[in-house]
C-alpha positions, -999 to +999 in steps of 0.1 A: -004+002-002+014+033-009+016+058+018+020+097+008+035+124+028+035+161+022+056+166+056+087+172+042+107+187+072+143+192+059+170+183+041+207+181+049+228+170+020+217+136+010+196+132+036+158+142+040+134+141+069+097+135+066+077+139+100+042+126+111+047+095+094+031+062+103+036+023+095+069+034+074+100+007+077+134+004+080+151-002+042+116+008+027+118+029-006+103+062-012+093+085-040+098+123-039+078+141-061+089+176-071+064+201-082+074+199-119+065+164-119+103+153-114+104+115-094+135+108-071+141+077-054+152+074-017+156+049+010+145+052+048+176+047+070+159+052+104+125+055+117+110+071+150+075+068+165+064+099+137+093+103+115+117+088+088+150+100+082+156+092+045+186+089+020+183+102-016+197+081-045+201+113-065+209+151-053+187+170-031+196+203-052+161+219-066+139+202-042+108+225-028+103+211+003+071+229+007+057+217-026+069+185-028+058+149-012+069+115-007+052+080-015+063+051+005+057+021-014+054-003+012+088-024+002+124-023+001+143-020-030+137-050-061+151-056-097+131-075-122+147-108-135+142-129-164+157-157-185+172-130-209+190-108-186+223-125-196+244-103-219+230-071-201+248-041-184+232-022-158+237+007-134+236+006-097+204+004-095+192-020-120+185+005-148+201-005-184+229+014-194+237-004-225+215+010-251+188-018-252+155-015-239+139-025-205+140-059-195+107-078-196+108-091-160+093-124-150+091-116-116+108-087-092+128-097-061+137-081-034+179-071-032+183-080+004+176-116-001+169-145+024+199-160+048+204-196+034+198-226+063+227-234+069+215-273+075+209-265+037+240-261+027+262-285+006+300-286+013+317-272-014+338-299-036+339-291-073+368-272-094+363-243-112+393-233-137+398-198-141+428-206-163+454-185-140+484-212-128+489-192-095+450-198-084+443-232-102+475-249-094+481-235-058+451-221-045+421-236-064+388-222-065+358-241-056+319-242-065+302-222-038+335-207-020+343-172-012+377-166-024+385-126-021+415-109-038+435-085-015+451-060-037+468-024-033+465+007-046+478+008-082+481-028-083+465-047-116+434-062-098+414-051-124+430-071-153+429-101-132+392-094-122+384-093-159+407-122-170+391-143-146+356-130-161+366-140-196+381-171-186+362-191-155+344-221-165+335-256-151+350-286-164+315-306-163+301-307-199+264-306-190+268-275-164+258-241-177+279-213-163+274-175-159+292-146-146+278-118-126+305-087-123+293-059-099+320-030-103+317-009-071+327+030-069+348+029-103+361+056-125+349+061-160+377+044-175+378+013-156+338+009-163+347+012-199+376-011-198+355-038-180+325-035-208+349-033-237+370-065-226+337-087-222+322-076-256+355-083-273+358-117-263+322-123-263+320-134-226+295-109-221+270-129-236+273-152-204+275-124-183+256-098-165+273-066-154+264-036-129+285-005-129+284+020-102+305+048-109+325+068-082+308+101-086+272+079-079+256+082-047+268+064-018+234+047-012+238+036-047+272+018-038+255-002-008+227-016-034+252-024-064+266-059-050+232-066-033+217-063-071+242-086-084+240-114-059+202-111-065+205-122-099+231-146-094+207-163-068+179-162-096+206-177-120+216-202-099+185-215-080+160-210-105+179-212-139+204-241-125+235-222-134+271-223-118+276-186-114+308-169-104+300-131-088+330-112-091+329-079-072+356-050-073+362-029-051+344-041-016+367-011+001+347+011-019+315-004-007+326-001+028+337+040+020+301+042+013+286+024+042+311+048+066+299+079+044+263+067+054+270+058+088+285+095+097+255+109+082+234+096+106+256+104+134+265+066+145+291+058+170+318+049+149+342+016+152+377+010+141+392+039+121+353+055+118+341+025+100+305+015+113+304-008+143+284-032+121+308-035+093+317-070+101+276-080+104+272-061+069+299-080+052+284-110+062+253-104+049+273-102+011+295-128+017+272-154+030+249-153+002+276-178-017+273-213-015+254-244-028+221-255-012+206-291-012+180-297-039+192-272-061+212-279-093+228-244-092+253-223-071+269-191-062+308-188-058+322-153-051+355-133-057+351-100-042+381-083-049+393-052-025+425-028-018+445-024+010+448+011+020+487+013+021+489-025+017+479-030+057+461-063+059+453-052+094+426-028+080+393-031+089+379-041+053+404-072+049+408-078+083+372-083+087+367-101+052+392-126+059+372-139+092+344-145+069+359-160+036+375-191+028+414-179+019+426-149+001+447-143-031+474-116-025+489-094-050+525-085-043+541-049-054+576-066-054+566-091-081+545-064-100+577-042-102+593-073-118+568-073-144+555-103-133+515-103-142+492-113-123+514-106-096+498-135-071+520-138-041+515-175-034+532-180-004+509-151+011+476-166-006+458-196+009+425-216-005+410-231+024+390-252+003+418-261-023+419-297-010+379-306-014+381-293-052+417-314-065+422-350-072+413-377-095+380-370-111+383-333-105+413-321-118+445-347-121+456-375-097+488-359-090+476-323-078+476-325-047+512-338-045+523-312-072+508-284-051+521-289-017+555-297-034+557-265-052+548-242-025+577-261-005+603-259-031+594-224-041+596-211-002+631-227+000+641-210-031+630-178-017+650-185+017+682-193-006+681-160-023+678-141+008+706-161+019+721-156-013+717-116-011+736-116+024+763-138+018+770-142-018+764-171-043+796-189-033+783-194+003+753-213-009+758-255-013+749-269-046+714-280-036+705-243-024+716-227-057+695-254-076+667-242-055+675-207-059+674-209-095+638-230-093+622-197-075+632-179-105+619-199-127+588-209-106+581-170-110+590-164-148+571-199-160+541-207-137+533-170-120+539-146-149+515-157-174+502-125-184+463-112-185+459-129-220+467-164-215+441-192-203+459-221-193+437-256-185+446-273-153+463-299-175+488-271-188+490-257-153+502-290-138+526-297-166+543-266-165+545-273-128+564-311-132+587-290-157+595-271-129+601-296-106+622-318-126+648-291-122+652-306-088+667-341-079+641-368-075+652-376-041+640-336-031+602-345-042+592-356-009+557-349-009+547-367-041+539-404-044+565-426-062+541-435-086+534-398-098+574-394-100+575-420-124+549-409-146+555-372-148+589-362-138+611-351-171+644-366-170+670-343-184+694-355-215 
């Protein structure tokens, strides 16, 4: 039921106070009607006994509070969905920005979603191939997982995000795969890059994009990831698709949340972020998963930048508690031209062992993964020792490990942003590198696999 009020009290920036309201709810959407017939949307931020504080999705400029009125529509923000939504590009409010007509919706869904019953969740256990060796080989992504990418200012997380969006796939032939890409608070140039990259490769045909620009209102930024996840849930649980949701940049989302919290004059928490930041982030991240009785799934890769490369910053810190690991980008590798500059020693996928092995990737994957980690770590230690004492101070074996570390970075990590590797290619490169080491050093791999895959030197 629509409730109309002509009792606007005052406006302050993006905030507006509506007096003498009745039965208005938190998060309810309102429509402000100006004297000239223009309409602007707002959302209820706070409700008292007889007043509602709302935040505008647009500027408050030009609003005559005496002549304008507010209609509360009795429900939250919704998005229309249909089977034809793939290939479309929307803004953060779900309005098309691709030059095509409005989507003819089969239904409208509240973007806030519903919590998944923990008892109905299926434990993630199926492999998703991103085509990126440092992820597929060592920090494997599994269907239904939440695996964030931690980046720093100036690092190429945008290029990695679009590479994964282009290349990601499930290996089961009968599976339908889709990507939902949400860009949050990004510059116009980045929005053009994302859209152009997906269109040029044809990946847009299996994708849905939501673009929220840096100059859009903060309240729209808060809605963008929820718009994307609502569409992902529809495709997964009603269209039986395996859906990968990529969201960049979640730090911009948290900044918008802080801005709204400050406008409401709430008591701040760490670094002025609201005290409920952890709870709010969890309402987004926990929408990933696979549910009993449903063929589809929602897998999530949130990307966030760490101010001053600080992993203890509230956004990466709290994200790490909620999600199942992290992919960390390294500034030193980036300076050396290694792309994508994934720091495999700091990265971790807590579910990697669930998605690898015979029938999923390859029977030798687990052993190769552990041996590459161990050998690269020892090679890095040998290189640090070499920098202090000189190469002559190292044993012959340590020099081999130091050479292994260099080759590992050049061949395994630095594959570039335009190379799509199958898991077979990734594991074969791993064996080529491990064959630099004596067989006696391969202590984490079963002999049967060493005999089968080890490359003997001439």
